[in-house]
Structure formats: C-alpha cells, structure tokens
C-alpha positions in Angstrom: 107.4 34.0 21.7 104.3 35.2 23.2 103.0 38.8 24.3 103.3 37.8 27.8 107.0 36.6 27.4 108.0 40.2 25.0 110.9 41.9 26.1 111.0 45.6 24.9 114.2 46.0 22.5 117.1 48.5 23.6 116.4 49.8 20.2 113.0 51.3 21.1 112.4 54.4 22.8 109.7 55.0 25.6 106.6 54.5 23.2 107.6 51.1 22.0 109.0 52.3 18.7 112.3 51.0 17.4 115.2 53.7 17.0 118.9 54.1 17.7 119.5 54.8 21.7 120.8 58.1 22.3 123.9 59.1 24.6 123.3 60.5 28.3 121.0 57.9 29.5 117.7 56.6 27.9 114.7 59.1 27.6 112.8 56.6 29.4 115.2 57.8 32.7 114.3 61.1 31.7 110.8 60.8 31.3 110.4 58.7 34.6 112.8 61.7 36.4 110.2 64.5 35.0 107.5 62.7 37.1 109.1 62.7 40.5 108.0 65.4 43.2 110.6 68.1 43.9 112.7 67.5 46.6 111.6 68.7 50.3 107.9 68.9 49.2 107.0 65.7 51.9 108.6 67.6 54.9 106.8 70.8 54.2 103.4 69.0 54.0 104.1 67.4 57.7 105.4 70.7 58.9 101.9 72.1 57.5 100.1 69.3 59.0 102.3 69.4 62.4 101.4 73.6 62.7 97.9 73.1 62.0 97.6 70.4 65.0 99.4 72.9 67.1 97.0 75.6 66.4 94.1 73.4 67.1 95.1 72.4 70.4 96.0 75.7 71.6 92.3 77.0 70.4 90.9 74.3 72.5 92.8 75.2 75.1 92.1 78.7 75.2 88.2 77.6 74.7 88.2 75.4 77.6 90.1 78.1 79.9 87.4 80.5 78.9 84.9 77.9 80.3 86.8 77.1 83.0 87.3 80.7 84.4 83.8 81.6 83.8 83.3 78.8 86.5 85.5 79.8 88.8 83.7 81.6 92.5 85.3 83.8 95.2 85.7 81.4 98.1 88.2 83.8 100.0 88.7 87.4 100.2 92.5 88.4 101.6 93.0 92.0 103.0 96.3 93.3 103.3 97.8 96.4 104.9 95.0 97.7 107.2 96.1 99.0 110.4 94.3 101.8 111.3 90.7 101.4 109.7 89.1 98.2 111.5 88.9 94.9 110.0 85.2 94.6 110.9 84.4 97.5 108.5 86.4 96.0 105.2 84.9 92.8 106.0 81.3 93.9 105.9 82.1 95.8 102.6 83.9 92.6 100.9 82.3 89.1 102.4 79.1 89.4 100.2 81.4 88.7 97.2 82.4 85.1 98.7 80.4 82.8 96.6 80.1 85.3 93.4 81.3 84.3 90.0 84.8 85.8 89.7 84.9 87.4 86.2 81.6 89.3 87.0 83.2 91.2 89.9 84.1 94.9 88.7 87.2 95.6 90.4 87.1 99.2 89.4 84.0 99.8 90.9 85.1 97.8 94.0 87.9 100.1 94.1 86.0 103.2 94.2 83.3 101.7 96.5 86.7 101.0 98.9 88.0 104.6 98.9 84.6 105.9 100.2 86.4 104.5 103.6 87.6 107.8 105.3 91.2 106.3 106.4 92.2 104.8 102.7 94.4 106.7 100.7 95.1 104.1 97.6 93.2 100.4 97.4 94.2 97.8 94.5 91.8 94.9 94.0 93.3 92.1 92.3 91.3 88.6 90.9 93.1 85.3 91.4 92.3 82.4 89.6 92.4 80.1 92.7 89.1 81.8 93.8 91.1 84.5 96.1 89.6 88.1 96.0 92.9 90.5 97.1 92.3 93.7 98.2 95.6 95.6 99.2 95.1 98.8 101.1 97.7 101.9 101.9 96.2 104.1 104.8 96.4 107.7 106.1 98.9 108.6 108.3 97.6 110.4 111.3 99.6 113.2 112.4 97.6 115.3 115.3 94.2 115.2 117.2 92.0 118.5 116.8 88.3 119.7 117.8 86.6 120.7 115.0 83.2 122.2 115.1 82.8 120.2 118.6 83.5 116.9 116.9 86.8 115.1 117.7 89.1 114.6 114.9 92.5 113.4 113.2 94.6 115.4 111.2 96.8 113.4 108.5 99.7 114.0 106.4 97.4 115.7 103.5 95.6 118.4 105.6 92.5 116.0 106.0 90.4 115.8 109.1 88.8 112.4 109.6 87.1 110.9 112.5 88.5 110.0 115.5 88.5 106.1 116.0 89.5 103.8 119.0 92.3 102.2 116.7 93.9 105.1 116.1 93.8 106.4 119.6 95.3 103.0 120.5 98.1 102.9 117.9 98.9 106.8 118.2 98.4 107.7 121.6 100.9 110.8 121.8 99.3 112.6 118.8 99.7 116.5 119.3 96.7 118.4 120.2 95.8 121.2 117.4 93.6 123.9 118.3 92.4 127.0 116.6 91.4 125.3 113.5 88.5 127.5 112.0 88.3 126.6 108.6 87.8 123.5 106.7 86.0 122.9 103.5 84.0 119.3 102.3 86.3 116.5 100.8 83.8 114.0 100.8 81.1 112.1 103.0 82.6 113.1 106.5 86.3 114.1 105.6 86.8 117.6 105.3 90.0 119.7 104.3 91.8 122.4 105.5 93.1 125.3 104.5 96.6 125.2 102.3 97.9 127.9 105.3 96.7 125.7 108.0 97.9 122.4 106.3 101.4 123.7 105.6 102.1 125.3 109.0 100.7 121.9 111.0 102.7 119.7 108.9 106.2 121.9 108.9 105.9 122.3 112.6 105.2 118.8 113.3 108.0 117.7 110.8 110.4 119.8 113.0 109.4 118.5 116.3 109.9 115.0 115.1 113.7 116.3 114.1 114.3 118.0 116.9 116.0 116.5 120.0 113.6 116.3 122.7 111.2 119.3 122.0 108.6 117.0 120.7 109.0 114.6 123.9 107.9 118.0 126.3 105.1 119.9 123.9 102.0 118.4 123.4 99.7 121.4 121.9 100.0 123.6 119.4 97.5 126.6 119.1 97.3 128.2 115.6 96.7 132.0 115.4 95.2 133.7 112.1 97.6 137.0 113.7 100.5 135.0 113.2 101.3 134.5 116.8 100.8 130.7 116.6 102.1 128.9 119.9 102.5 125.8 121.8 102.6 124.5 124.9 104.3 121.8 126.8 103.0 119.0 129.2 102.1 120.1 132.1 102.9 123.9 131.8 100.6 126.6 131.0 103.1 128.9 129.5 102.7 129.8 125.9 105.9 129.6 123.9 105.2 131.7 120.8 106.7 130.5 117.5 104.6 132.8 114.4 103.5 131.6 111.6 106.7 132.5 109.3 108.5 129.0 109.5 112.1 128.2 110.5 110.3 126.1 113.6 113.9 124.1 113.4 115.5 127.2 114.4 112.9 128.4 117.0 112.4 124.8 118.8 116.2 125.1 119.0 115.8 128.0 121.6 113.0 126.6 123.0 115.2 123.4 124.1 117.7 126.1 125.3 115.5 128.0 127.5 114.2 125.3 129.1 117.0 123.9 129.9 118.7 126.8 131.2 115.3 128.7 132.4 112.3 126.7 132.7 114.0 124.0 134.6 115.4 126.1 137.5 112.2 128.6 137.6 109.4 126.3 137.3 107.0 125.3 134.7 104.8 128.0 135.8 106.9 131.4 135.8 105.9 132.5 132.6 102.7 133.5 130.9 104.3 133.8 127.4 107.8 133.2 125.7 108.6 134.8 122.7 110.5 132.6 120.5 110.2 134.6 117.1 113.3 136.9 116.9 116.6 135.7 116.0 119.2 135.1 118.7 116.8 136.5 121.5 114.1 135.5 123.6 111.3 137.8 125.1 109.6 136.7 128.2 106.2 138.1 129.8 105.5 137.0 133.6 101.9 136.5 135.3 102.4 139.3 137.3 103.2 141.9 134.5 101.8 140.5 131.6 102.0 143.8 129.3 105.8 144.1 130.6 108.4 142.3 128.2 111.5 141.1 129.4 114.5 140.1 127.2 116.4 136.7 128.4 119.5 135.7 127.2 120.6 132.4 126.0 
C-alpha cells in the first residue's frame, strides 16, 4: 500500500501512534473541540461592528449639521405681540439682521437692546433653523394720562411715566387724566417712575373705578393732593368730589353714584363747589355761594 493510500488505524492515537481507544469518544474529537471558538463570540463581534457604524454615522451627521447651521442666514424677522409700539420702530431696530448669519446673532444682547424701547415690558428672541428670527414682545399697560413737567405722559400699571404716542391715544381713547403729580425719579432714558405713594393711590383708584357700576363712565379726572384731599371730577362738572388718600375707594365711589343719582341729577352739574365723600354714611357739600359752609346731605 502506498503512502497516499494510508488510512489511520482506529488503534492509533491523534499523533499517529498505535494504542487502545479510550471510552467516551476519541481524543481526536476532544482535541478538535478544544480548538473551536466559544459559543456567541461571533454575534458579539457583529454587534460591535453595528455599534461602531452607528456612532460613525451620528458623528458624521453632527459634523454636517454643525456646518449646515453655520451657513443659515436670517431671511425674515417675525414680530409678535406688538400693538401699542409702532411696528416701524421695531422694524427699524431689526431690519439690519436680515441676511446676517443666524448663529452669529447674540439673542441676549438683542433682547436687552429692545428692552430700551419704553413701552416694552418683556422680550424673547429665538432663532429658528428655517432662517426666521422670531421676536415676541409683551407691552406695558397704559392706565392713565398726565402732564408732568410740561410733557404729556402715559402712566402704566407699574407706576412708570412713558411718552404719549398717537398709537396709545388711538387704542385707549378713554384714559382718565391724572393731575397733581409733582415727583418722579429717572428710570432709564425718557422713562420716569412715580413715588410708591402716588403709584399705589392711582392704581387703587383706577381699580375701584373699573369695578364700579357707572362711576367709571362719569369720572374723567383725578387730582392727587399731598395733604390728603385727593379728589375727582366728572365729565362736564366743575364739582370736586373729595375722596381723600386713605383708601376704601370702592365704598366712596358707591356713595358718589348714590349722590349723583339722588342730588346731582336734580340740582345740576354745577350746583356744588365740593362734595366730601370721605366720611362713613355721611356726605358734606359746599356750594359756590357759601364755600366756607358745609352742609350734610343724607343719602
């Protein structure tokens, strides 16, 4: 028999030496088994390849997105919430941003700049990936008009004095007039701030007028008096209705309504020089003929 035709004897071990076989399977089978890879090793390698591919893809997307965002320019400025402020004033502040790189715009700096406009209370600025620069504004609420140091001003609900504009008078034609303001501090730019006392008194009075049945429709002027003699006047009447400065304006305005209905409607708008509403359950009047004599009127 030639070497090429040699067949291993079943009595030879794995090295080719003769010997008796052992029970439980041949050593050759065991030896071949010891060279096999552990079960599941191939699936772990496949999973690792997949994870590396995913991470590489995400990194590529992040790199592309970063470069893409740097190339976005502002194509439009959208303004929301502006009603009192002339749009032309906001547009003049914002038009210069059209065509600029979106990522280069400092939204905090722009927000602070816009807050320098007197009628703006709050501003938020957002950059959108479609090239829109969106500006949302919240405006101050005008509640009254006044003349301060020769300038027509608007009083807002926080006690700030703002320059009167055509937009304000058009949107709020029935704002009550306030006189007697003598002190205000600088707040920034052309804006002034009332004293806490004046601001609180104005806010409380206007709040009571808004809750009244019809006093708010009649009264169109309030005069602040440092001596505690704050008074109001009704449309078409020179009479001073004294409210004082101690508060409780809701009750005093109710007495005003009763007095107007029972007395003024019968005697006329110009019969009294002053009507004092400060006392509980009593009203005192002074006529033009005898201004030093007070008369009590029963309601």
